[in-house]
C-alpha positions as CSV (number, residue, x, y, z in Angstrom):
1,X,8.8,-6.4,1.7
2,X,5.8,-8.1,1.2
3,X,2.0,-7.4,2.7
4,X,-1.5,-8.8,1.8
5,X,-4.1,-6.1,0.7
6,X,-7.5,-6.2,0.2
7,X,-9.9,-3.8,-0.6
8,X,-13.5,-4.3,0.6
9,X,-16.1,-2.3,-1.4
10,X,-19.9,-1.5,0.7
11,X,-22.1,1.2,-1.3
12,X,-19.5,4.0,-1.9
13,X,-17.0,3.1,0.9
14,X,-13.9,1.4,0.4
15,X,-12.2,-0.7,3.5
16,X,-8.6,-1.6,2.4
17,X,-6.9,-4.3,4.8
18,X,-3.4,-4.7,5.2
19,X,-1.1,-6.6,6.9
20,X,2.5,-7.7,7.0
21,X,3.0,-11.3,5.4
22,X,3.9,-13.2,8.1
23,X,0.7,-12.3,10.4
24,X,-1.9,-13.6,8.1
25,X,-4.1,-16.1,10.0
26,X,-2.8,-15.2,13.5
27,X,-4.9,-14.2,16.7
28,X,-3.3,-11.6,19.0
29,X,-4.8,-11.0,22.3
30,X,-3.8,-8.4,25.2
31,X,-5.9,-8.4,28.2
32,X,-9.6,-7.6,26.8
33,X,-8.1,-6.8,23.3
34,X,-7.8,-9.2,20.5
35,X,-7.0,-8.9,16.9
36,X,-7.9,-11.9,14.5
37,X,-5.8,-11.3,11.1
38,X,-8.3,-13.8,8.9
39,X,-7.5,-14.3,5.6
40,X,-11.0,-13.4,5.0
41,X,-10.6,-9.7,5.7
42,X,-6.9,-9.4,5.2
43,X,-6.1,-12.1,2.9
44,X,-6.1,-10.1,-0.5
45,X,-3.3,-9.7,-3.0
46,X,0.5,-10.2,-1.8
47,X,1.8,-6.9,-3.0
48,X,5.2,-5.4,-2.2
49,X,5.1,-2.7,0.7
50,X,5.6,0.1,-1.9
51,X,2.5,-0.7,-4.0
52,X,0.7,-1.5,-1.2
53,X,1.5,2.3,0.4
54,X,0.5,3.7,-3.1
55,X,-2.7,2.5,-2.6
56,X,-3.1,3.5,1.2
57,X,-2.0,6.7,0.3
58,X,-5.4,7.4,-1.6
59,X,-7.7,5.5,0.7
60,X,-10.0,7.3,3.0
61,X,-10.8,4.0,5.5
62,X,-7.9,1.3,6.4
63,X,-6.8,-1.1,8.9
64,X,-3.4,-1.8,8.8
65,X,-1.4,-4.5,10.6
66,X,2.4,-5.3,11.1
67,X,5.4,-3.7,12.3
68,X,6.6,-3.4,8.4
69,X,3.6,-1.7,7.3
70,X,2.7,0.5,10.2
71,X,6.6,1.6,10.0
72,X,6.4,2.7,6.6
73,X,2.9,4.4,6.8
74,X,4.5,6.9,9.5
75,X,7.6,7.3,7.6
76,X,5.4,8.4,4.2
77,X,3.5,10.7,6.6
78,X,0.3,8.8,6.1
79,X,-0.7,7.9,9.3
80,X,1.2,9.8,12.6
81,X,3.3,7.6,15.0
82,X,0.7,8.4,17.5
83,X,-2.1,7.0,15.8
84,X,-0.4,3.3,16.0
85,X,-1.7,1.3,19.1
86,X,-0.2,-2.2,19.7
87,X,-2.1,-5.7,20.7
88,X,0.7,-8.4,22.2
89,X,3.7,-6.0,20.8
90,X,1.9,-6.0,16.9
91,X,1.1,-2.6,15.6
92,X,-1.8,-1.1,14.2
93,X,-3.5,1.7,13.0
94,X,-7.2,2.6,11.6
95,X,-7.9,5.6,9.5
96,X,-11.9,6.3,8.6
97,X,-12.4,9.5,6.9
98,X,-15.9,10.3,5.7
């Protein structure tokens, strides 16, 4: 399993964007909710899901989208199942700690 992962740095804050490989450059909407999985934000390196989980484990801020990466993050106790939201059946989660 592969995922795209990109690290954004601004000042002293790193935000990691990660999505399942098949979701890059797609748009999902549900009611007034919309998520664009753009290559600009999510399209970094194509990594194994295990390597991505290793990186996410140490992150204080991240945005993850997709069934594979969110399920693995829940299984690895990086996020709780209750923290996952779905937009048009696509799971996503965010973590922000300052």
